[in-house]
C-alpha positions, -999 to +999 in steps of 0.1 A: +001+003+001+014+035-010+009+064+012+016+098+009+035+111+036+045+146+029+051+171-002+087+189-002+087+214-032+075+197-066+087+160-044+063+134-030+077+114+000+056+083-005+056+055+021+054+018+014+048-010+041+088-011+041+102+017+021+104+053+008+102+066-020+102+098-038+086+110-066+079+136-088+049+160-082+038+160-115+035+118-113+006+125-090-027+134-098-038+172-084-064+160-063-039+138-041-028+151-005-010+143+023-023+109+038-035+098+009-034+059-002-025+062-038-028+037-069-014+041-105-037+044-132-037+030-165-019+060-180+007+056-151-003+087-127-013+080-092-042+086-084-059+084-049-073+051-036-104+065-015-119+033-003-082+026+008-077+063+021-109+055+047-099+023+053-063+033+069-081+063+087-104+043+104-079+020+113-057+045+126-083+062+145-093+026+160-053+029+169-051+061+187-086+054+205-071+024+218-039+042+232-058+072+248-082+046+265-053+028+286 
């Protein structure tokens, strides 16, 4: 799963499960935001995976709530 960590000038820092990648922002769809899970489209542009992003956010919120309740 590829997740956008942050943007630095004209680059995007992307994390996979065990590695970091840096790609040009021109390879991303304009509607990709920090924190989005992304997939590569048939045209070679990275686009948001809305279902993956929502799933990750829910998982992270659940983990945070567990930590705060202890």
